[in-house]
MIMI-936755 format. One record per residue (C-alpha): residue in three letters; x, y, z. Coordinates in pm, whole numbers, plus 50000, padded with zeros to 5 digits. Last residue first. Example, Ala and Ser with C-alpha at 12.3 -4.5 7.8 and 13.67 -1.06 7.14 Angstrom:
# MIMI-936755
SER513674989450714ALA512304955050780
//
This chain:
# MIMI-936755
UNK475110113848286UNK471470123648120UNK472730138847808UNK475260110647740UNK472360085147802UNK470220102447572UNK472960101647309UNK474030133447144UNK473750151646796UNK474540182146632UNK473950193746247UNK475500227646178UNK473140253246022UNK474490273745722UNK474270312345647UNK473350328245295UNK469920334545399UNK467000327145194UNK464820322445458UNK466040292945609UNK469750285345675UNK471690259645454UNK472210226545596UNK475070209445791UNK476560173845829UNK479510163545994UNK477480148146303UNK478640176146515UNK478910163746891UNK476510171147135UNK477360161447511UNK476600196347723UNK479580209147706UNK479670206947324UNK475900219947310UNK477160252447537UNK480000256147311UNK477930254146979UNK475440279247150UNK478170305547213UNK479650297246853UNK476350306546707UNK477690320746369UNK477280284046212UNK473900283146310UNK472640255046531UNK470250223846433UNK469510197246678UNK469830159546725UNK468760138747050UNK469270100747038UNK468100069347216UNK464360073347193UNK462260053647435UNK459550079547460UNK460490084047837UNK464050085147727UNK463220115747476UNK461490133147766UNK464200128548011UNK466840141747727UNK464350170247687UNK464580180848048UNK468460175248070UNK468720200247781UNK466290222647988UNK468660218948309UNK471750224048102UNK470160257847958UNK469410267848314UNK472960264748438UNK473420297248590UNK475400313048311UNK472830328648154UNK470230343948351UNK470180383048263UNK470600370047882UNK467210350947889UNK467690317947798UNK466630302747463UNK466750268947308UNK464390269346992UNK464340234146885UNK465940197647035UNK464970170546791UNK463920135246915UNK465470102546778UNK464520065246803UNK461150070146673UNK462620073746318UNK460270104946177UNK461570129846470UNK459830130746775UNK459550168246880UNK461540192147148UNK460780228247261UNK463230250247493UNK462350281547692UNK464240300947936UNK464000327948234UNK460070329348221UNK459190350648534UNK456550337848730UNK459100337349049UNK461700322448861UNK460920299848556UNK462620277248311UNK460200265848033UNK459990227347877UNK457760225447572UNK457010189347422UNK456040173847106UNK454830142446954UNK452960128447282UNK453500158147537UNK449500167747525UNK450600199747624UNK453230200047339UNK450130194247118UNK448310221747255UNK451150245247256UNK451710237846874UNK447570241246809UNK447680276447005UNK450680286946798UNK449120277746446UNK445440289846585UNK447260327846614UNK447960328946245UNK451710327346147UNK452620363246025UNK454410370446377UNK456650337646277UNK457840352245947UNK459150388346059UNK461020371446341UNK463030346846115UNK463190314046170UNK466790294046149UNK467780312546460UNK471130325646597UNK471260354946366UNK468210368446493UNK469230370846837UNK467190401946969UNK464590397946711UNK463830362046744UNK464470362547146
//
C-alpha cells in the first residue's frame, strides 16, 4: 500500500520499514486492547481487502482516522464505508463526538470518498511529512453523521 500509493499517504514506505518490529508489535497490541488505538480489517475468505486505524486524540471528544486502504480489486464495493462506520462506532463507544483525518491534497479519490461518508474540510491544511512539497487537508465529521 505505501509503495503502490506512495503519494496518497503521509508516511513513506522506506521510513516505515526502518521501524523496529517491536514498534509494530506494540502498536498492534495497543490496538487489540482497544483503549487508545484500534485497527479494523475488511476480510474475505481469509484475505485482507482493507484496513483502517484510529486513535484517541488529546481531546477525549475526538478520534483520528488513519491509514485507510482498500485493495484496488475490492474498491467500489462499500468496504471503505464499512471501515469508516467501524471507526465511528468505536469513537461513539468511547464518548467521542467527532472524527478527524488528514488526506493528501493529491488524493482526490479519497477526498471524494470521505465527502460521501460525511467528512468536510475544516479549512486547515498541513505540510506533508518527509520533506515533501505537498500538503495534506484536514477533514472532520461528527460521529452522528458518520453513523446515519
